[in-house]
C-alpha positions, 0 to 999 in steps of 0.5 A, spaced: 464 733 608 464 740 605 458 745 607 457 752 605 455 758 610 453 765 608 454 770 613 452 778 614 455 782 619 452 789 621 455 794 626 462 798 625 465 793 620 467 796 614 474 800 614 476 796 620 480 790 616 474 786 618 475 782 611 482 782 611 482 778 618 476 774 615 480 772 609 486 770 613 481 766 617 479 762 611 485 761 608 488 758 615 482 754 615 483 751 608 476 755 606 474 758 599 470 763 598 469 771 599 468 777 604 466 784 601 462 790 603 455 792 602 452 798 600 448 798 606 454 798 611 454 790 612 460 785 610 457 779 607 462 773 608 461 767 604 465 760 605 465 753 603 470 748 606 470 743 612 465 745 618 469 746 623 474 751 619 466 755 617 465 755 624 472 758 626 470 763 621 463 764 623 466 765 631 471 771 628 465 774 625 462 774 631 467 779 634 471 782 628 478 785 628 480 789 635 476 796 631 470 793 629 464 793 633 459 787 631 451 789 632 448 783 629 450 777 625 445 773 621 448 766 619 445 761 613 447 755 612 447 752 605 449 747 601 455 747 597 456 749 590 463 750 589 466 754 584 471 757 588 478 756 588 481 761 593 477 766 599 478 773 595 477 780 598 471 783 594 
């Protein structure tokens, strides 16, 4: 059963390969969606797929890559809508 997660991550998360790492985890887990930088300095991640894969992605977001500093993470579980064909970095 597919689910959807919407994550916002704040801290030093832009310019440290955070989005690329999220993409790698998502693709490994068979997830679809996107990761993008927001104007306020946060990274937004939206993904759909199996719950176990989504949880792995959320755990990645709690830490990020080696040069990131995650100060806060907001996670919302939502109903999947479909429409994604891959996981993209925007």
